[in-house]
C-alpha positions in Angstrom: 0.1 0.0 0.0 1.2 3.5 -0.7 1.1 6.2 1.8 0.9 9.9 1.0 1.3 12.8 3.3 -1.1 15.6 3.1 -1.1 19.0 4.8 -4.2 21.0 5.8 -3.1 24.7 5.0 -6.3 26.6 5.6 -9.8 25.9 7.1 -12.8 27.6 5.7 -14.1 30.1 8.3 -17.8 30.1 7.1 -18.2 26.5 7.6 -16.7 26.6 11.0 -18.9 29.4 11.9 -22.1 27.4 10.8 -21.0 24.2 12.6 -20.1 26.3 15.7 -23.7 27.9 15.7 -25.5 24.6 15.3 -23.3 22.8 17.8 -23.9 25.7 20.3 -27.7 25.6 19.8 -27.9 21.8 20.2 -25.6 21.6 23.2 -27.4 24.6 24.8 -31.0 23.7 24.4 -31.7 21.7 27.5 -29.6 24.1 29.8 -31.3 27.2 28.3 -34.9 25.8 29.0 -33.9 24.7 32.5 -32.5 28.2 33.2 -35.5 29.8 31.7 -37.9 27.6 33.8 -35.8 28.6 37.0 -36.0 32.2 36.0 -39.7 32.2 35.6 -40.2 30.3 38.8 -38.2 32.9 40.7 -40.2 35.7 39.1 -43.5 34.2 40.1 -42.2 33.6 43.7 -40.9 37.2 43.9 -44.3 38.5 42.6 -46.1 36.5 45.1 -43.8 37.7 48.0 -44.2 41.3 47.1 -48.0 41.0 46.4 -48.2 39.7 49.9 -46.9 42.9 51.3 -50.0 44.9 50.2 -51.9 44.1 53.3 -49.5 43.9 56.3 -51.3 44.5 59.6 -50.3 45.1 63.2 -52.7 44.4 66.2 -52.6 47.3 68.5 -54.8 47.5 71.5 -57.3 45.2 69.9 -57.3 47.2 66.7 -55.7 46.1 63.3 -53.5 48.7 61.8 -53.1 48.0 58.1 -50.1 49.1 56.1 -49.6 48.7 52.4 -45.8 48.2 52.1 -46.1 48.1 48.3 -47.2 51.8 48.4 -44.8 52.8 51.2 -41.7 51.2 49.5 -42.9 52.5 46.0 -42.9 49.0 44.5 -46.0 49.4 42.3 -44.0 49.5 39.1 -41.9 46.5 40.1 -44.9 44.5 40.9 -46.6 45.4 37.7 -43.6 44.4 35.8 -43.1 41.1 37.7 -46.9 40.3 37.1 -46.6 41.0 33.3 -43.5 38.9 33.2 -45.2 35.9 35.0 -48.3 36.1 32.9 -46.3 35.0 29.9 -46.1 31.3 31.5 -45.0 28.6 29.2 -44.7 30.9 26.2 -42.4 33.0 28.1 -40.2 30.0 29.2 -40.0 28.8 25.6 -39.2 32.2 24.3 -36.5 32.9 26.8 -35.1 29.3 26.4 -34.9 29.8 22.6 -33.3 33.2 23.0 -30.6 31.8 25.4 -30.0 28.9 23.0 -29.5 31.1 20.0 -27.3 33.5 22.1 -25.1 30.5 23.1 -25.2 29.4 19.3 -23.7 32.8 18.4 -21.0 32.2 21.1 -20.2 28.8 19.7 -19.9 30.4 16.1 -17.6 33.0 17.5 -15.3 30.4 19.3 -15.1 28.3 16.2 -14.4 31.2 13.9 -11.7 32.3 16.3 -10.2 28.9 16.5 -10.2 28.7 12.7 -8.5 32.1 12.4 -5.8 31.0 14.8 -5.3 27.8 13.0 -5.0 29.6 9.6 -2.6 32.0 11.1 -0.3 29.4 12.8 -1.0 25.8 12.3 -0.3 23.1 9.8 -1.8 19.7 10.4 0.2 16.9 8.5 -2.0 13.8 7.7 -0.7 10.6 6.4 -3.2 8.7 4.4 -3.2 5.3 2.8 -5.0 4.3 -0.3 -7.9 1.8 0.4 -7.9 -1.3 -1.9 -10.8 -1.6 -4.2 -12.5 -4.6 -2.5 -12.6 -2.7 0.8 -14.2 0.5 -0.8 -17.5 -1.3 -1.5 -18.2 -2.2 2.1 
């Protein structure tokens, strides 16, 4: 068998970026959706906590003194924002999860492109290849 040596001189950056984007999205899908679910769970918990501060009361000499801590602490806008965000529900979880996965896909594309640039500027990989006999090619 005859052996030949080949050297990879340059790697195409476009295909590296595409593969990096796809690999980044595929790898990041599950963690992105889990993080999105945790985020929306925390938003709902925080909204419930702040909404519970609307009617805080103190018993004083048989009388109940009510205090609205949301108004006192000026948290009306924060409570409205949390309520709007929590109302998205499953759609919000999916939307944020997809956005996170796409963002991590862009990061993967950037990393792969930078690795390709580094290789094209510095590296040369030498491969030794061997010709396959005709009867083995059909398998």
